[in-house]
Steps between C-alpha positions, in 0.01 A plus 500: 500500500505564125232704325171311448303590191135606529383178329639297790457754781130557431415133427163403670548270803130391552205409291328835585794691346481336161340736249210427276516115532212447739369199314823325579575613851144449627501141360834418661406651834172301508686186407732543796220590747286200397793262489459432123863537406590356161819332402569695176422855383572668161519885507482655156494860373713783361835602650514702818146447627566297819537134403827431690399731777170315553685166492733627785207630706320168457815315616526733800141437588548125492819494708433776749556385858141602565360331196400389252330844513377748243667780700868405562651680803811636308697470825580136557824350367316317225336806364819704511707222338249472218509880447870494476508188288689283749237250608611137468160365409408769242701458184477736203610354167568683175334287228729652231817389677370169638306378207653155437385156610798462740394803711141372519624151610699670771194694604294184519758332730518800731120525521476163664693607814319656799500871564784664686310738716170611339176317455520487119776455248425750221649511149448826303599454137511828315458509114396130516423503120876494438526137621572242226231246410712223663518711827121550493442122456736424786296739719161344422489219758618685806283797401191282492574309826754706698588436872247656732730780607605611150338790305601607146449854385569573132516851346508584133430776251425248221255239618437373142842342508418296805375146404142414572612210714657753740207748478253225595690426820504862619265761632543787254481871588518766230645830614388821336680825411479756770261787419646853469284631783623232754857537382494884537366481857762244601791695346386826653462345842844319497674806350361723776643266763843554333458876478457491120241735336331403174263722304201363310661515159809308632283224656292465183811474280663240725192281511459519128861410432481203742230327298319377816816353652577621857855387479559708184339805674721462802811465279410826327459660841857406588629656180296815544620553854860468380433737216304783661508440879201473723293762303368328180280671239348389168758694284793311657326169459433569130869592447632189677265268317548662165128566451382725224336819636130537466526853346710362218248220430225760506667716239554199262150379544342839452696553185380158358135575594516840335647355181806721545768256384795737524421588863469131605826405321685797659396389850610142421848635392518700823423191708770289320748786539440501880627137511183290487526191280248428226364209699451704816331784323265283299404283799431812709296647213290182463421501875416864489261439210342210684433725795355762264276237343363410844427859580329558158279205560412607846683225685691736726475268805763275338760784531538511881872429469563789254662811658274806541715714266459245221125465570457872439674474162288200398178684593612800298570289189174297531272809465270443202720214386338190352645177642513348156767753400725401795442134429616525141815688603563245783477214247753666273754569771444156661584336170814717476625356833540160321662650196751704709636187665566343156616802314864599448386872489248519788488881496370503145239246597386713792482823293313331216241370755460841650459656148241238403303556820506878465366486141225256586254775603540686167440210261125522510222668689140414571399818318641367173282196455428404135174637353356148458534439870326835577208400275459164670505659846248772391268244350514284811415810717201585274352152490580412858503133391778248518576338160714206416805549268309338208204726544734801523678400184170458308384841625817667383476332159138615472605861583772490237250370237262778587768769480606362154137527380464849635829622350448331160574748214227351273132501597244318285156650461245223437223764418667695214819295419715809514859447615640806679864583490650532850864587430520712817387202713770289340769751593366516862512122514860497376605758764330290771687193373831688520424608859415146593837386358677764706324383817590140424866596454494678836354199668760274346779736614360495853488124497863477387614727781322291759640174356851649490469596866404151612783356280746724688366386834 
């Protein structure tokens, strides 16, 4: 017998073996046990989460020689034929290849005949959203009132493309992505049965790369076994998948946070020299910053799928790091991911984004607030009262008037009418005015720098 890939070899054969879809399997089992079997079912969800597998198990449960039963025996001819795909009464149809009205007309004619050997004639149409509108319309009548022994099971990854007239005639079940924890346990158990050893880093990377799809994870397992044999570690997984190493992402991020532009750019150049594309490096850097943001905000429970080695680096970077700093850098680099895809010179776009992010922390500081703001804060602390903007403005105008009166170079005496010369006071006032102009110029320069930064972003 030819080699059987893991995705087929480890396919679940009973409802109990289906991972993380209890809301579906329990409902179907109860429907069988209470004799409430419907005539049409729609299974939706991402790729590789068990839609077609569940449809086959359901067909096996209905046509088992001991059934209908929620626990098919797996030993009778009917169960074995369904497992191998040779049962005469269970027909699997590819919606992409049989999408026309002629194929649906043929299906309608065949559905009217009695079953060959089983109790039910079951039609499993995969990727049903690929059918044409005419084909859907031809299916409506028999879908609403099929023969007693006919059951339709539709599977699709895009339920929005299925007409409402079809949806209203089906029982819909939405499948979910498989959690990392459940996928890791399953892979480790099945790998052990094959004599394959996986360390924690390798499991974590496989699950992350699969995106919640068990079929994708099993396909990666096949590749890894061919690449490194039965002993698989995280380093080999990263090499095969072309994933950017966490140490390199740490160096780039630490350079950005420290405002060391040259250091950050040098590490970007080293990464590109190692063969990583601009898209791969930028995407990995955005994900790394996202994880760092979660650590900085204290949401570490959301990082259960992150390898332990990367978690240590994130914790090291997050020490005394405000989350707003990471958020600003993440916004800059996230915007750059869009520009990179449209740019003819993606490397320059990446380097410009890294430079902008690294200079962000040096544009202005909380210790360099304008003197006017410091006065307002100090006055608010002294009074302890909240004032409206209008009242604050009137108060500041009154203070200015009072200072002008106190600094006036001419003082009138009502008692003796003598006018005193205050040339020295005039000179002091001119010096204060010059200092005020210098402070105003500094504030304008700071504002121009800030506006220039956001224009660059």
